[in-house]
C-alpha positions as CSV (number, residue, x, y, z in Angstrom):
1,M,0.1,-0.4,0.2
2,K,1.6,3.4,-1.0
3,W,-0.7,5.2,1.5
4,E,0.3,6.0,5.0
5,V,-3.0,6.0,7.3
6,V,-2.7,8.8,10.5
7,I,-4.8,8.3,13.5
8,G,-5.8,10.6,16.7
9,L,-8.4,9.4,18.8
10,E,-10.2,11.6,21.5
11,I,-11.8,9.8,24.1
12,H,-14.5,11.5,26.1
13,A,-14.8,9.6,30.0
14,Q,-17.3,10.7,32.1
15,L,-16.0,10.7,35.2
16,A,-17.6,8.5,38.3
17,T,-19.5,11.7,40.7
18,K,-22.6,11.3,42.2
19,S,-22.9,15.2,40.9
20,K,-22.4,17.2,38.2
21,I,-18.9,19.3,37.8
22,F,-20.4,22.8,38.6
23,S,-23.6,22.0,40.3
24,G,-25.3,19.3,43.0
25,A,-27.4,17.6,40.4
26,S,-27.5,13.6,40.0
27,T,-25.5,12.4,37.2
28,A,-27.4,9.2,37.9
29,Y,-28.3,7.2,34.2
30,G,-31.5,6.7,33.2
31,A,-33.8,9.3,35.2
32,A,-36.6,11.0,33.0
33,P,-36.1,13.6,30.9
34,N,-34.9,17.2,31.9
35,T,-35.6,16.2,35.6
36,Q,-31.9,16.2,36.6
37,A,-31.0,19.5,34.8
38,C,-30.7,21.9,37.6
39,A,-30.6,26.4,37.4
40,V,-26.4,25.9,37.0
41,D,-26.7,23.3,34.2
42,L,-29.6,25.4,32.6
43,G,-27.7,28.7,32.9
44,L,-30.6,30.6,34.3
45,P,-29.5,34.2,35.2
46,G,-27.6,34.7,38.4
47,V,-26.3,31.4,38.9
48,L,-22.5,30.8,39.4
49,P,-20.5,26.9,38.5
50,V,-19.0,25.8,41.3
51,L,-16.1,23.3,40.8
52,N,-16.9,20.1,41.9
53,A,-13.2,18.5,44.3
54,G,-14.2,14.8,43.1
55,V,-13.2,15.7,39.4
56,V,-10.0,17.2,40.3
57,S,-8.4,14.1,42.1
58,M,-9.8,12.1,39.4
59,A,-8.2,13.5,36.7
60,A,-4.8,13.8,38.3
61,K,-4.9,10.0,39.3
62,F,-5.4,9.7,35.3
63,G,-2.2,11.9,34.7
64,L,-0.3,10.0,37.2
65,A,-1.2,6.6,35.8
66,T,0.1,8.0,32.1
67,H,3.1,9.3,32.9
68,S,1.8,12.7,32.3
69,A,2.3,16.1,33.9
70,V,-0.4,17.2,36.4
71,A,-0.5,20.9,36.0
72,K,-0.3,22.6,39.4
73,R,-2.1,25.8,38.0
74,S,-5.3,25.0,35.0
75,V,-7.5,27.3,33.6
76,F,-11.3,26.8,32.8
77,A,-12.5,28.2,29.5
78,R,-15.6,29.0,27.7
79,K,-16.0,27.2,24.1
80,N,-18.8,29.3,22.6
81,Y,-21.1,27.6,20.4
82,F,-24.9,27.5,19.4
83,Y,-26.7,24.2,19.8
84,P,-30.2,23.0,20.9
85,D,-28.6,20.8,23.7
86,L,-26.1,23.7,24.7
87,P,-28.5,25.9,27.1
88,K,-25.7,28.4,27.9
89,G,-24.3,28.9,24.3
90,Y,-21.4,28.0,25.8
91,Q,-19.6,24.8,27.0
92,I,-17.1,25.1,30.0
93,S,-13.9,23.2,29.4
94,Q,-10.1,23.7,29.5
95,F,-8.0,25.3,26.4
96,E,-4.5,26.5,27.0
97,L,-3.6,25.3,30.2
98,P,-5.5,21.9,30.7
99,I,-4.8,19.9,34.3
100,V,-3.4,17.0,32.5
101,H,-0.7,17.1,29.6
102,D,2.4,15.2,27.7
103,G,2.0,12.0,28.9
104,Y,1.4,8.4,27.2
105,I,0.8,4.5,27.3
106,D,2.5,1.7,26.0
107,I,-0.4,-0.5,23.7
108,D,0.3,-4.5,22.7
109,L,0.1,-5.1,18.9
110,E,-0.7,-9.0,17.4
111,N,2.7,-9.5,16.1
112,A,4.3,-9.2,19.9
113,E,5.5,-5.6,19.4
114,T,4.8,-2.8,21.7
115,R,4.1,0.6,20.4
116,R,4.4,3.9,22.9
117,I,1.3,6.4,22.0
118,G,1.5,10.1,23.3
119,I,-1.2,11.5,25.2
120,T,-1.1,15.5,24.3
121,R,-3.6,16.5,26.9
122,A,-6.6,15.6,28.7
123,H,-9.0,18.3,30.1
124,L,-11.8,18.5,32.5
125,E,-15.4,19.8,31.0
126,E,-18.8,19.4,31.1
127,D,-20.9,17.2,29.3
128,A,-23.6,19.1,26.7
129,G,-27.3,17.9,26.8
130,K,-28.6,15.6,23.9
131,S,-31.0,15.8,21.0
132,L,-34.0,12.8,20.6
133,H,-35.0,12.3,17.0
134,E,-36.3,8.8,17.4
135,D,-39.8,9.8,19.2
136,F,-40.5,13.2,17.4
137,H,-41.9,12.7,13.8
138,G,-40.3,15.9,12.0
139,E,-39.0,17.4,15.4
140,T,-36.4,16.9,18.1
141,G,-36.8,16.6,22.0
142,I,-33.9,18.1,24.0
143,D,-33.2,15.9,27.3
144,L,-30.7,18.3,29.4
145,N,-30.3,16.1,32.1
146,R,-26.3,15.0,30.9
147,A,-25.6,19.0,30.5
148,G,-23.0,19.7,33.0
149,T,-22.3,15.5,33.6
150,P,-18.5,15.7,34.2
151,L,-15.9,14.5,31.5
152,L,-12.1,14.4,31.4
153,E,-11.5,14.3,27.4
154,I,-8.2,12.4,26.5
155,V,-6.6,13.6,23.6
156,S,-3.7,11.4,21.9
157,E,-0.8,11.9,19.5
158,P,-1.7,11.0,16.1
159,D,0.6,8.1,16.5
160,M,-1.6,5.5,15.6
161,R,-1.0,3.9,11.9
162,S,-4.4,1.5,11.9
163,A,-7.1,1.0,13.0
164,R,-6.7,-2.1,15.1
165,E,-3.8,0.3,17.3
166,A,-6.4,2.7,17.6
167,V,-9.1,-0.1,19.1
168,A,-5.7,-1.5,20.9
169,Y,-5.3,2.3,22.6
170,M,-8.8,3.1,23.3
171,K,-9.3,-0.6,25.1
172,K,-6.2,0.2,26.6
173,I,-7.7,3.4,28.0
174,H,-10.5,1.9,28.7
175,A,-9.1,-0.6,31.3
176,L,-7.1,2.1,32.6
177,V,-9.8,4.1,34.0
178,R,-12.1,1.4,35.2
179,Y,-8.8,0.0,37.0
180,L,-8.3,3.9,38.6
181,G,-12.4,3.8,39.7
182,I,-12.8,7.2,37.6
183,C,-14.9,5.9,34.9
184,D,-17.6,2.9,34.9
185,G,-16.8,2.3,31.1
186,N,-20.4,1.8,30.2
187,M,-20.5,2.8,26.5
188,Q,-24.1,1.8,26.0
189,E,-24.9,4.6,28.3
190,G,-22.4,7.0,26.7
191,S,-20.2,6.9,29.5
192,F,-16.8,6.2,26.8
193,R,-17.0,7.3,23.9
194,C,-14.4,8.5,21.4
195,D,-14.1,10.9,18.5
196,A,-11.3,9.3,15.6
197,N,-9.2,12.1,13.7
198,V,-8.5,10.4,10.5
199,S,-5.9,11.0,7.7
200,I,-3.6,9.8,4.6
201,R,-0.5,10.4,3.3
202,P,1.8,8.9,1.1
203,K,4.3,6.8,2.3
204,G,7.6,8.4,3.3
205,Q,5.7,11.9,3.4
206,E,6.2,13.4,6.6
207,A,3.2,16.5,6.6
208,F,0.1,15.2,7.5
209,G,-2.8,14.8,5.1
210,T,-6.0,16.8,5.8
211,R,-8.1,14.9,8.2
212,A,-12.0,14.4,9.1
213,E,-12.9,13.7,12.4
214,I,-15.7,11.0,12.8
215,K,-17.4,11.9,16.0
216,N,-19.5,9.8,18.9
217,I,-18.1,6.3,18.2
218,N,-19.6,4.5,20.9
219,S,-17.8,0.9,20.5
220,F,-14.8,-1.0,20.1
221,R,-15.8,-3.0,17.0
222,F,-17.6,0.2,15.3
223,V,-14.3,2.5,16.0
224,E,-12.6,-0.1,13.9
225,R,-15.0,-0.1,11.3
226,A,-15.2,3.6,10.7
227,I,-11.9,4.1,10.7
228,N,-11.4,1.4,8.0
229,Y,-14.1,3.1,5.9
230,E,-12.9,6.6,6.0
231,I,-9.3,5.6,4.9
232,E,-10.6,3.5,1.7
233,R,-13.0,6.7,1.8
234,Q,-10.4,8.9,1.5
235,I,-8.1,7.1,-0.6
236,D,-11.0,6.6,-3.2
237,V,-11.0,10.7,-3.4
238,I,-7.4,11.0,-3.8
239,E,-6.8,8.8,-6.3
240,G,-10.0,9.8,-8.2
241,G,-8.4,13.1,-8.5
242,G,-10.2,15.1,-5.8
243,E,-9.3,16.1,-2.5
244,V,-10.0,15.8,1.0
245,V,-11.8,18.1,3.1
246,Q,-11.5,19.0,6.4
247,E,-14.4,18.0,8.1
248,T,-16.9,16.5,10.9
249,R,-18.4,13.4,9.9
250,L,-20.9,10.7,11.7
251,Y,-20.4,7.0,11.1
252,D,-23.9,5.0,10.3
253,A,-23.4,1.9,11.8
254,D,-26.4,0.3,10.2
255,R,-24.9,1.3,6.8
256,D,-21.4,0.9,7.9
257,E,-20.5,4.1,6.5
258,T,-19.2,7.9,7.2
259,R,-21.4,11.1,6.2
260,S,-20.3,14.4,5.9
261,M,-22.5,16.3,9.1
262,R,-20.5,19.8,8.8
263,S,-17.5,21.7,7.9
264,K,-14.6,21.0,10.9
265,E,-14.3,24.2,13.2
266,E,-10.9,25.2,14.5
267,A,-9.9,26.7,17.7
268,N,-10.9,30.1,16.7
269,D,-14.3,29.5,15.8
270,Y,-15.4,28.7,19.1
271,R,-14.2,31.9,20.5
272,Y,-11.8,30.5,23.5
273,F,-11.4,32.9,26.7
274,P,-11.2,32.0,30.3
275,D,-14.2,31.6,32.3
276,P,-14.6,35.1,34.4
277,D,-17.0,32.6,36.9
278,L,-13.9,29.9,37.7
279,L,-10.8,31.3,39.3
280,P,-7.7,29.3,37.8
281,L,-7.5,25.9,39.5
282,E,-4.5,25.2,41.7
283,M,-3.1,22.6,43.4
284,D,0.3,21.9,45.6
285,Q,2.3,18.8,45.3
286,A,0.8,17.9,48.4
287,F,-2.5,17.3,47.1
288,I,-0.2,15.4,44.0
289,D,1.5,13.5,46.7
290,A,-1.8,12.2,48.4
291,V,-3.9,11.4,45.0
292,E,-1.1,9.4,44.2
293,K,-0.7,7.4,47.4
294,T,-4.4,6.4,46.6
295,L,-3.8,4.4,43.1
296,P,-4.1,0.7,42.4
297,E,-1.6,-1.7,41.3
298,L,-2.2,-0.6,37.4
299,P,-2.8,-3.1,34.7
300,D,1.0,-3.3,33.2
301,A,2.0,-3.7,36.5
302,K,-0.1,-6.6,37.4
303,R,0.4,-8.1,33.9
304,D,4.0,-8.1,35.0
305,R,3.6,-9.6,38.4
306,F,1.1,-12.5,37.1
307,I,4.0,-13.4,34.4
308,Q,6.4,-13.9,37.6
309,A,4.4,-15.0,40.4
310,Y,2.2,-17.5,38.5
311,D,4.9,-18.4,35.5
312,L,1.9,-17.4,32.8
313,S,2.9,-16.2,29.2
314,R,2.4,-12.5,28.5
315,Y,-0.6,-12.6,26.4
316,D,-2.3,-15.1,29.2
317,A,-1.2,-12.6,31.8
318,S,-2.3,-9.4,29.4
319,A,-5.8,-11.4,28.9
320,L,-6.1,-11.8,32.3
321,T,-5.4,-8.2,33.6
322,A,-7.4,-6.7,30.8
323,S,-10.1,-5.8,33.5
324,R,-9.7,-5.1,37.1
325,E,-12.6,-7.6,37.8
326,L,-11.4,-10.6,35.8
327,A,-7.6,-10.3,37.1
328,D,-9.4,-9.9,40.6
329,F,-11.9,-13.2,40.3
330,F,-8.4,-15.0,38.8
331,E,-6.1,-14.5,42.0
332,C,-9.2,-15.3,44.3
333,T,-9.4,-18.4,42.0
334,V,-5.7,-19.0,42.5
335,E,-5.8,-18.5,46.3
336,A,-8.7,-21.1,46.4
337,A,-7.0,-23.4,44.4
338,G,-4.0,-23.5,46.4
339,G,-1.4,-21.4,44.4
340,E,-2.1,-23.5,40.9
341,G,-2.1,-20.5,38.9
342,K,-1.5,-22.1,35.1
343,L,-4.6,-24.3,35.7
344,S,-6.2,-21.3,37.1
345,A,-5.8,-19.5,34.2
346,N,-6.6,-22.6,31.9
347,W,-9.8,-22.6,33.2
348,V,-10.9,-18.8,33.9
349,M,-9.9,-17.7,30.0
350,G,-11.3,-21.5,28.9
351,E,-14.5,-22.9,30.3
352,L,-15.6,-19.8,32.4
353,S,-14.9,-17.2,29.9
354,G,-16.4,-19.2,26.8
355,L,-20.0,-19.7,29.0
356,L,-19.7,-15.9,30.0
357,N,-19.6,-15.3,26.4
358,K,-22.3,-17.2,25.6
359,E,-24.9,-16.2,27.9
360,G,-23.7,-12.5,27.8
361,R,-22.7,-12.0,31.0
362,D,-20.1,-10.2,32.7
363,I,-17.7,-11.4,35.4
364,S,-19.3,-10.0,38.0
365,T,-22.8,-11.8,37.3
366,S,-20.8,-15.1,37.2
367,P,-22.5,-18.1,38.5
368,V,-19.4,-20.0,39.9
369,S,-17.5,-17.6,42.2
370,P,-13.6,-18.1,42.3
371,E,-14.1,-19.7,45.9
372,R,-15.7,-22.4,44.2
373,L,-14.1,-22.5,40.8
374,G,-10.7,-23.2,42.9
375,G,-12.2,-25.6,45.1
376,M,-12.8,-27.6,42.1
377,L,-9.3,-27.0,40.7
378,Q,-8.0,-28.6,44.2
379,R,-10.1,-31.7,43.1
380,I,-8.4,-31.6,39.5
381,K,-4.9,-31.0,41.4
382,D,-5.1,-33.8,43.8
383,G,-6.5,-36.6,41.5
384,T,-10.2,-37.0,42.9
385,I,-11.6,-36.0,39.6
386,S,-10.0,-35.7,35.6
387,G,-10.2,-32.9,33.8
388,K,-12.5,-34.5,31.7
389,I,-14.8,-35.0,34.6
390,A,-14.2,-31.6,36.2
391,K,-16.6,-30.0,32.8
392,Q,-19.4,-32.3,34.4
393,V,-18.7,-30.6,37.6
394,F,-18.2,-27.4,36.7
395,E,-21.6,-27.2,34.2
396,A,-23.4,-28.5,37.5
397,M,-22.0,-25.5,39.6
398,W,-23.1,-23.0,37.0
399,N,-26.4,-24.4,37.2
400,D,-25.9,-24.0,41.0
401,E,-26.3,-27.9,42.2
402,G,-23.7,-27.0,44.9
403,D,-20.1,-26.8,45.4
404,A,-17.2,-29.2,43.7
405,D,-17.2,-31.9,46.5
406,A,-21.2,-32.0,46.8
407,I,-21.7,-32.6,43.1
408,I,-19.2,-35.1,43.4
409,E,-20.3,-37.0,45.9
410,K,-23.7,-36.5,44.9
411,K,-23.2,-37.6,41.0
412,G,-20.4,-40.4,42.0
413,L,-17.8,-38.3,39.9
414,K,-14.3,-39.7,42.2
415,Q,-12.0,-40.9,40.0
416,I,-10.7,-44.5,39.8
417,T,-7.2,-44.4,41.0
418,D,-6.8,-48.1,42.3
419,T,-4.3,-49.2,40.3
420,G,-5.0,-52.7,40.7
421,A,-8.9,-51.8,39.7
422,I,-7.5,-49.9,36.5
423,E,-5.1,-52.9,35.3
424,K,-8.1,-55.5,35.7
425,I,-10.4,-53.3,33.4
426,V,-7.2,-52.6,31.1
427,R,-6.8,-56.6,30.6
428,D,-10.1,-56.9,29.8
429,V,-10.4,-54.0,26.9
430,L,-7.0,-55.7,25.7
431,D,-8.1,-59.3,25.5
432,A,-11.7,-57.7,24.1
433,N,-10.0,-56.5,21.1
434,P,-6.8,-59.2,20.1
435,R,-6.6,-57.6,16.5
436,Q,-5.8,-54.2,17.9
437,V,-3.4,-55.4,19.9
438,E,-1.5,-57.2,17.3
439,Q,-1.6,-54.2,15.2
440,Y,-0.1,-52.2,17.6
441,K,2.5,-54.7,18.4
442,G,3.1,-54.7,14.9
443,G,4.1,-50.6,14.5
444,Q,1.1,-49.2,14.8
445,E,0.9,-47.0,17.7
446,K,-1.7,-44.4,17.5
447,L,-3.7,-47.3,18.5
448,L,-2.9,-46.6,22.1
449,G,-5.5,-43.4,22.2
450,F,-7.8,-46.6,21.0
451,F,-7.3,-48.3,23.9
452,V,-7.2,-45.4,26.6
453,G,-10.8,-44.5,24.8
454,Q,-12.0,-47.7,25.1
455,V,-10.6,-47.9,29.1
456,M,-12.7,-44.9,29.6
457,K,-15.9,-45.4,28.0
458,A,-15.8,-48.9,30.8
459,T,-15.1,-46.6,33.6
460,Q,-17.7,-43.9,32.5
461,G,-14.5,-41.5,32.5
462,K,-13.5,-42.1,35.8
463,A,-10.1,-43.6,35.7
464,N,-7.3,-41.8,36.4
465,P,-5.7,-41.1,32.5
466,G,-2.4,-40.9,33.6
467,E,-2.4,-44.6,35.2
468,V,-4.3,-45.9,32.4
469,N,-1.6,-44.9,30.0
470,K,0.7,-45.9,32.5
471,I,-0.9,-49.4,32.7
472,L,-1.6,-49.8,29.2
473,K,2.2,-49.4,28.3
474,G,3.2,-52.0,30.3
475,L,1.0,-54.4,29.5
476,L,1.5,-53.8,25.7
477,S,4.9,-54.4,25.6
478,A,5.1,-57.6,27.8
């Protein structure tokens, strides 16, 4: 491909405060339209904004977690534009002096390469309201419940070179803000969404091409599809003799296409100026140090610890630390399983995750607790059940039939480990299949699997597989 793609993301993370950024109105999701918009949110005459202290510590947390500078002095500005869901006629945001700037995160790519993505800035701002079109024929409804909801806008450097890199970056930020507890990351409710800036340029050219901004994308899948569509569209425009226009575009998921929304504004179009109703935000080092002490173990540090402590591959450790809830579930399972890290990882990432995905569940709603899963793994470890029987036990636990010990006892699933009993069954199987025995001795050693299968069938899967193999090999070589 002769074109190089250049991508930057602007991620809007709704901060997990109970009240809005400049008022005491609730941020709870799902209330009836316009029931959670107070006089401050509506910009009524005579009201003044008061900064929510919680958003300051949350923004500082994010800055510290992303190797960024946390500004000891930042300024709120008014971003002026007119839109029906913006009752004041301006949005309070930060412009020249944001609270967080000049950071980075590292993302893992599919080819085991790590790429560093710069974070230009992360600034605090209030959200606008919401325009509703579906229920109003030929009209638009305005719900101002969301007006004034606190946002942290995270602006990346244009360091990504493919849609997949953009998705990897977005997922990393998503995991990070949830680890920090500053955003619930709920994309369906609009708590985490992004705008993608996409441009192309001939390979080897340093200057950026003209970019288009794709607004308000609220899923990882749609981000990838929207960016890929936009890349193809821009290539077609240029190779067809046209020029890409700087504009804002919307992504239509139903048609899998982007379409023009409006010409892209520049900063001077918004007539930014410091908000006269808000003093500059000043923090001292003692405050920043206090916030730093509240940081949890972050995803990269947890991943590296899992690799060392549990002898996991980087891939497995990365998957298990993709969310804080999954990582906590895994560690509780390991503890309940008596320190069996690899076995716990296999079951959490395999059988458990498979059923969770099949039923559309989150790890927090798993019918099998880590304590019960760990208890079952203990029975695999001590030879009470085989890995195959464990799947029956796990399914019963999933259906809330009790813990592993109760299910094993009730269903009679205990593994046969008595070597004498196993040897008798093995001899019976060999006596019943003389032709296969001769073929095995004649060099067809793959028939060992056939004999193992016959023994397991005769014992209803309860014979210890290791003992079965050992005894079979001994008798067949005699």
